[in-house]
C-alpha positions, 0 to 999 in steps of 0.5 A: 914679459916680466909677469910671465917670467915671474910665473915661470920661476914660481912654478919651478919652485913649486915643482921642486918642493917635493923632491928637495932633499932627495939623495941618490940612495933613497932614489932607488928604494922601494917599499919594504914589502915582499915580492917582485915577479918576472916571466921568461918563456913558459916559466913564471917567478912569483913573490921573489924576495930576500928573507929578513933574517930571524934571530937565532939563525945563521942568516944575518944579511950582512957582509961576509954572512948568508941570506936566503932567497924565497919565491915560487917558480911555475912551469906553465908549459903543458908538456915541456919540463925545465930545470933551474940550473943556477942563480948569479948575483954580485951579492955573493955565491949562490947555493941551491939545495934541491928538494929532498930526494932530488939531485936537481931543481926539476920543473915538471909541466904545470908544476909549482916549485917553492923556495923555502924561507928557512932551512927545513928538516928531513921531510916526512913522506907525503901522505904520512904526516902522522906516521911514527918517526921510524923509517920502517913504519908503513900504512896498514889500511890504505883502503880504496875510496868510492871511486876505487882510488887508494887514499895514500895515492890521493894524498900523494897527488894533492901534496902541498908544494911547500912540503917539499921546498928547495933552498936558495942561499947566498953565501959570502955576502959582498955587502950588507943587504938592506930592507927597502933596496932591491938587488939584481939576481939572474935566474938561469933555466935550462930550457927557457933561458935567463931572466934578471930580477930586481929582488926586494928585501922582506923587512920583517914584521917588526920593521914593517910596523915601525915604517908603517907608523912613520910613513903614515905621518909623512904621507899626511904631512905631504898631502897637507903641504901640497 
């Protein structure tokens, strides 16, 4: 009985070695990388993250300030449209700015809508990326191709969805937003309902490199010790 008890005690010490020193805050941390995902009905959310603030912008991710949520939203329904009506979170008030020329965030069947990572200027009309910066400019030679399709129409049909992004801002932040943590955000859709997402924070290129150097040494030490 004595040797068995001694072995059990030794095993308990070995098992608790790796977790010793863990604190409650870091217990909820995740890798500081982009992109969680979620699905609700026919709608798919991809690469959902809070953008790391760039210098020289109005976004600082600190209490009382502003932050941006970026993601792609895909409506996989072959025939039923939907609409992103709102986002709710205890981080602050969410403001959604639809794409240029739109009053709502429409999700047409089989369409992807992108939320921008930064504010965008007024978009140049699709298919006219090289047009002069005047509203009266118009194409003068839109000739049909071999199949009879007009070149301007082809450009319109194949436009990159990121060329017409929406903007999702969290204003009046109730707390600092920290890379490595996740924050609960509810996405509310008119047809497909509500989905809760644990949204991570993009740590930014510089922070990611610093953490990568440290994490490499830590992993090596952890493997060597255990």
